[in-house]
VMD Tcl script that draws the C-alpha trace (Angstrom):
set ca {
  {0.01 0.04 -0.22}
  {1.06 3.35 -0.73}
  {-0.63 5.23 1.80}
  {0.36 7.51 4.40}
  {1.30 6.35 8.04}
  {-1.43 6.12 10.32}
  {-1.35 7.87 13.97}
  {-3.95 7.45 16.15}
  {-4.34 9.52 19.51}
  {-5.86 8.17 22.51}
  {-7.58 10.72 24.68}
  {-5.04 11.63 27.26}
  {-2.95 12.86 24.21}
  {-5.95 15.55 23.59}
  {-5.84 16.66 26.99}
  {-2.55 16.90 27.42}
  {-2.16 18.77 24.35}
  {-5.98 20.51 24.23}
  {-4.31 23.81 24.36}
  {-2.26 23.55 20.82}
  {-3.97 20.67 19.45}
  {-5.32 21.95 16.12}
  {-1.22 23.14 15.09}
  {-0.23 19.48 16.21}
  {-3.05 18.25 13.74}
  {-2.03 20.22 11.06}
  {1.68 19.60 11.25}
  {1.41 16.02 11.98}
  {-1.26 15.63 9.00}
  {1.28 17.01 6.45}
  {2.63 13.29 6.28}
  {0.63 11.30 7.88}
  {-3.17 10.02 8.01}
  {-4.48 11.02 11.81}
  {-7.13 9.27 13.58}
  {-9.09 9.03 17.17}
  {-11.58 6.37 18.07}
  {-14.70 7.21 18.37}
  {-14.36 5.40 22.14}
  {-11.94 8.11 23.11}
  {-14.76 10.51 21.96}
  {-17.10 9.52 24.20}
  {-14.81 8.99 26.87}
  {-14.07 12.79 26.68}
  {-17.91 13.54 26.66}
  {-17.82 11.23 29.51}
  {-14.86 13.15 31.56}
  {-16.89 16.68 30.69}
  {-20.01 15.52 32.29}
  {-18.46 14.14 35.51}
  {-17.04 17.75 35.46}
  {-20.02 19.83 35.28}
  {-22.19 17.28 37.35}
  {-19.45 18.30 39.86}
  {-19.99 21.43 40.14}
  {-23.62 21.19 40.16}
  {-23.02 19.03 42.75}
  {-21.36 21.85 44.63}
  {-24.52 24.57 43.97}
  {-26.61 21.85 45.22}
  {-24.33 21.49 48.52}
  {-23.78 25.21 48.96}
  {-27.80 25.95 48.71}
  {-28.73 22.98 51.16}
  {-25.92 24.37 53.76}
  {-27.14 28.24 53.28}
  {-30.70 27.77 52.57}
  {-31.69 29.84 55.83}
  {-29.60 32.55 53.86}
  {-30.25 32.77 50.47}
  {-32.13 31.67 47.66}
  {-30.54 30.68 44.54}
  {-32.02 30.41 41.15}
  {-30.17 28.02 38.32}
  {-30.71 29.89 34.90}
  {-29.50 26.75 33.05}
  {-30.36 23.20 33.66}
  {-27.63 20.09 34.01}
  {-29.12 18.65 31.32}
  {-29.07 22.14 29.02}
  {-25.26 23.12 30.15}
  {-24.29 18.75 29.63}
  {-25.91 18.60 26.33}
  {-24.22 21.84 24.71}
  {-21.11 20.73 25.95}
  {-21.55 17.18 24.52}
  {-22.76 18.99 21.55}
  {-19.53 21.06 21.29}
  {-16.93 18.28 21.60}
  {-18.91 15.98 19.46}
  {-18.53 19.14 16.90}
  {-15.09 20.01 17.39}
  {-13.78 16.52 16.79}
  {-15.71 16.15 14.06}
  {-14.67 19.41 12.31}
  {-10.86 18.22 13.12}
  {-10.67 14.93 12.31}
  {-13.53 14.63 9.37}
  {-13.02 10.57 8.17}
  {-10.55 9.94 10.57}
  {-12.79 8.88 13.36}
  {-13.01 5.25 13.73}
  {-16.17 3.82 14.73}
  {-16.66 0.93 17.23}
  {-19.36 -1.90 16.60}
  {-21.35 -2.78 19.53}
  {-22.69 -5.64 18.60}
  {-23.43 -9.46 20.38}
  {-20.22 -10.37 18.87}
  {-17.99 -7.53 20.25}
  {-19.37 -7.88 23.58}
  {-18.76 -11.73 23.95}
  {-15.01 -10.83 22.45}
  {-15.03 -8.37 25.39}
  {-16.02 -10.48 28.07}
  {-13.74 -13.35 26.76}
  {-10.91 -11.05 27.13}
  {-12.11 -9.82 30.57}
  {-12.32 -13.50 32.05}
  {-9.11 -14.27 30.26}
  {-7.34 -10.53 31.32}
  {-6.10 -10.59 27.76}
  {-4.36 -6.60 27.47}
  {-5.68 -4.36 28.22}
  {-7.14 -5.92 30.75}
  {-4.97 -6.20 33.50}
  {-3.81 -9.12 33.69}
  {-2.24 -8.84 37.43}
  {-3.36 -11.11 40.50}
  {-6.15 -9.83 41.61}
  {-6.55 -6.84 39.53}
  {-9.89 -5.30 38.86}
  {-11.35 -5.41 35.55}
  {-10.04 -1.99 35.14}
  {-9.46 -1.76 30.94}
  {-12.75 -1.88 29.80}
  {-12.40 1.33 27.95}
  {-8.79 0.74 27.05}
  {-10.09 -2.50 25.46}
  {-12.91 -0.98 23.33}
  {-10.23 1.49 21.81}
  {-8.07 -1.35 21.02}
  {-10.72 -3.69 19.47}
  {-11.95 -0.96 16.99}
  {-8.41 -0.28 15.71}
  {-7.83 -4.16 15.26}
  {-11.39 -3.94 13.42}
  {-10.89 -0.54 11.34}
  {-7.11 -1.27 10.14}
  {-7.61 -5.18 9.03}
  {-9.58 -3.94 6.17}
  {-8.44 0.21 5.69}
  {-5.23 2.18 5.62}
  {-1.81 1.85 5.54}
  {0.87 -0.70 6.30}
  {2.21 1.03 9.50}
  {0.24 2.47 12.03}
  {1.48 4.21 15.11}
  {-0.55 4.47 18.36}
  {0.25 7.51 20.72}
  {-0.90 7.17 23.97}
  {0.62 7.72 27.66}
  {-1.80 5.00 29.60}
  {0.33 2.58 31.49}
  {-1.54 -0.34 30.16}
  {-0.87 0.04 26.71}
  {2.87 0.98 27.05}
  {3.29 -2.41 29.71}
  {1.62 -4.65 27.14}
  {3.29 -3.32 23.57}
  {5.01 -6.34 22.61}
  {1.97 -8.24 23.18}
  {-0.56 -6.37 21.59}
  {1.88 -5.33 19.06}
  {2.22 -8.87 17.83}
  {-1.73 -9.55 18.18}
  {-2.25 -6.09 16.00}
  {0.57 -7.78 13.25}
  {-1.16 -11.47 13.21}
  {-4.82 -9.86 13.16}
  {-4.19 -7.25 10.68}
  {-1.03 -8.42 8.67}
  {-0.07 -4.89 9.65}
  {2.35 -3.21 12.14}
  {1.82 -0.87 15.07}
  {4.18 0.92 17.48}
  {2.87 1.83 20.36}
  {4.39 5.74 21.30}
  {4.25 7.64 24.00}
  {2.63 11.41 24.11}
  {5.48 13.32 23.49}
  {6.49 11.16 20.54}
  {4.88 13.67 18.57}
  {7.42 16.10 19.05}
  {10.51 14.44 17.23}
  {7.72 14.07 14.10}
  {7.59 18.01 14.20}
  {10.85 18.83 14.39}
  {11.75 16.86 11.48}
  {9.11 18.29 9.21}
  {9.98 21.89 10.50}
  {13.94 20.79 9.79}
  {12.96 19.69 6.44}
  {10.18 22.74 5.94}
  {12.96 25.02 6.52}
  {15.50 23.76 4.06}
  {12.79 23.58 1.20}
  {11.80 26.82 2.49}
  {15.55 28.40 3.15}
  {15.70 31.80 0.59}
  {18.69 32.57 -1.49}
  {20.75 35.05 -0.01}
  {21.12 38.23 -2.07}
  {24.25 38.31 -3.70}
  {23.76 40.66 -6.02}
  {26.59 43.05 -4.85}
  {28.91 39.96 -4.70}
  {28.40 39.04 -7.96}
  {29.07 42.22 -9.22}
  {31.92 42.11 -7.23}
  {33.07 38.78 -8.79}
  {32.74 39.97 -12.04}
  {34.95 43.42 -11.65}
  {37.90 41.89 -8.81}
  {38.40 38.19 -10.67}
  {38.49 39.65 -14.54}
  {40.61 42.69 -13.21}
  {43.72 40.33 -12.11}
  {43.13 38.09 -15.72}
  {43.46 41.34 -17.93}
  {43.74 45.42 -17.56}
  {45.15 48.32 -19.15}
  {48.74 47.60 -19.51}
  {49.85 47.74 -23.30}
  {50.51 51.29 -25.08}
  {49.24 50.95 -29.09}
  {50.77 53.03 -31.67}
  {48.56 56.84 -30.64}
  {50.10 56.01 -26.96}
  {46.79 54.99 -25.32}
  {46.38 52.48 -23.37}
  {44.91 48.85 -24.46}
  {43.56 46.00 -22.38}
  {45.69 43.17 -22.20}
  {45.50 39.49 -20.76}
  {47.87 39.66 -17.84}
  {48.44 35.72 -18.22}
  {47.63 32.98 -20.92}
  {46.68 29.48 -19.40}
  {48.30 26.03 -21.22}
  {45.26 24.11 -19.83}
  {41.97 25.07 -18.70}
  {41.56 25.83 -14.55}
  {39.04 23.71 -12.39}
  {37.34 24.55 -9.02}
  {40.42 23.11 -6.90}
  {42.50 25.17 -8.95}
  {40.67 28.57 -8.06}
  {40.35 26.73 -4.32}
  {44.22 26.44 -4.00}
  {44.64 29.97 -5.43}
  {42.42 31.73 -3.08}
  {43.48 30.00 -0.05}
  {47.09 30.86 -0.75}
  {46.52 34.02 -1.93}
  {47.06 36.10 1.49}
  {50.09 34.21 2.06}
  {51.50 35.12 -1.27}
  {50.34 39.06 -0.60}
  {51.76 38.87 2.74}
  {55.13 37.13 1.19}
  {55.58 40.22 -1.21}
  {53.85 42.96 0.49}
  {55.75 45.68 -0.40}
  {55.53 45.38 -3.79}
  {53.82 46.93 -6.30}
  {53.05 43.97 -8.53}
  {53.45 39.96 -8.46}
  {52.94 37.56 -12.21}
  {50.51 35.82 -12.29}
  {52.40 32.84 -11.66}
  {53.89 34.11 -8.45}
  {50.54 35.17 -7.18}
  {48.65 32.01 -8.30}
  {50.98 29.25 -8.01}
  {49.35 27.42 -11.25}
  {50.75 24.92 -13.51}
  {50.53 25.65 -17.21}
  {50.58 29.82 -17.04}
  {52.37 31.82 -18.78}
  {52.81 35.29 -17.21}
  {52.52 38.62 -19.81}
  {52.32 41.56 -17.67}
  {52.79 41.93 -13.57}
  {49.21 42.07 -11.58}
  {49.25 45.21 -9.52}
  {49.32 44.65 -5.37}
  {46.03 46.38 -5.25}
  {43.87 44.26 -7.39}
  {45.48 41.14 -5.98}
  {44.47 42.77 -2.36}
  {40.94 43.62 -3.69}
  {40.31 39.92 -5.42}
  {41.43 38.68 -1.41}
  {38.67 41.25 0.35}
  {35.88 40.00 -1.89}
  {37.10 36.24 -1.03}
  {36.88 37.39 2.88}
  {33.67 38.76 2.44}
  {32.36 35.72 0.85}
  {33.91 33.66 3.35}
  {32.04 35.96 6.34}
  {28.42 36.22 4.60}
  {27.99 33.18 2.60}
  {30.54 30.55 3.25}
  {28.19 27.63 2.27}
  {28.75 29.27 -1.35}
  {32.28 28.79 -2.06}
  {32.10 26.08 -4.36}
  {29.94 28.54 -6.31}
  {32.48 31.23 -6.12}
  {35.24 28.92 -7.15}
  {33.34 27.94 -9.93}
  {32.55 31.75 -11.64}
  {36.02 32.48 -10.71}
  {37.44 29.37 -12.92}
  {35.14 30.50 -16.35}
  {36.66 33.81 -15.99}
  {40.03 32.72 -15.59}
  {39.91 30.39 -18.16}
  {38.31 33.28 -20.75}
  {42.41 33.66 -20.74}
  {43.02 30.00 -21.96}
  {44.26 30.07 -25.95}
  {43.14 26.91 -27.24}
  {44.12 27.41 -30.90}
  {47.96 28.18 -29.88}
  {47.82 25.07 -27.48}
  {46.94 23.04 -30.15}
  {49.85 24.51 -32.24}
  {52.34 24.12 -29.58}
  {51.20 21.00 -29.30}
  {51.55 20.22 -32.64}
  {55.74 21.57 -32.74}
  {56.11 19.07 -29.98}
  {54.60 16.01 -32.05}
  {57.21 16.74 -34.75}
  {60.27 17.56 -32.67}
  {63.09 15.09 -32.69}
}
mol new
graphics top color blue
foreach p $ca { graphics top sphere $p radius 0.5 }
foreach p [lrange $ca 0 end-1] q [lrange $ca 1 end] { graphics top cylinder $p $q radius 0.2 }
display resetview
């Protein structure tokens, strides 16, 4: 099956994360199908019932104790308040989970199956000696998972709960699930979701990472690296300066060559700090380079300053810088001249 992994929340997960549950659901649902058992919803309704009843019981006790002093008027009956709360809970779950609510078929066969598990103390019923029949609700949830995922869902299910009965009997329950559904289930504690969300956020950060604004650096690369390769160095017949290559390459340079050049450029400049200029061979220490005109020291320093800026502002893009620099350097590669040299070598004795 190609369906996304299924995550099923136990009731205690919803309660523990009630304040930001919708945010959690949204994050997890990006890569998972999210489910809740109908039994868990009913349990939450039951808990709300008891909370409301306790408030009305307090009102009744208070009214009885101070009957000679006050008259209390109940604006809304217990039944009205509870019905409103029940409808609200059901509405919230339907809006969030939609088709992800796992139903429970309370028929005669199910009842017999539950009774069998009670008698045999099959988990989630507590199998400890002299234990009560605690685990009834958990058993209903577990049976609903077995029936639902036997026919539907992907190959992997994660049941998220802090219920000690499930955690304690996870090995036995996982084996039963695999035998009954031919699928895999993992029983994880409530904070398991944090690792999934953190991983999702990391991936999202990588995907949404904005490219840096390197417009200025791009212009500086063209200006400063080009200045290393050619400039105004020779006079024409009219006495004007003309553009000339500072060197000629006998073979094209690579990204690795540029890495070596710029990692050693500071050392070359420091070693010749008070010189006015350096030949390309001295400055770059490259093989197959033929000097034509010396490169002014200020030009070399500008190139070093550019390299330092990239290291500080966009270090992760140094390979791209080396590539751009290599492309500029390789404009000084004269393929025709090198073919002539090669031919001359072939016919020499």
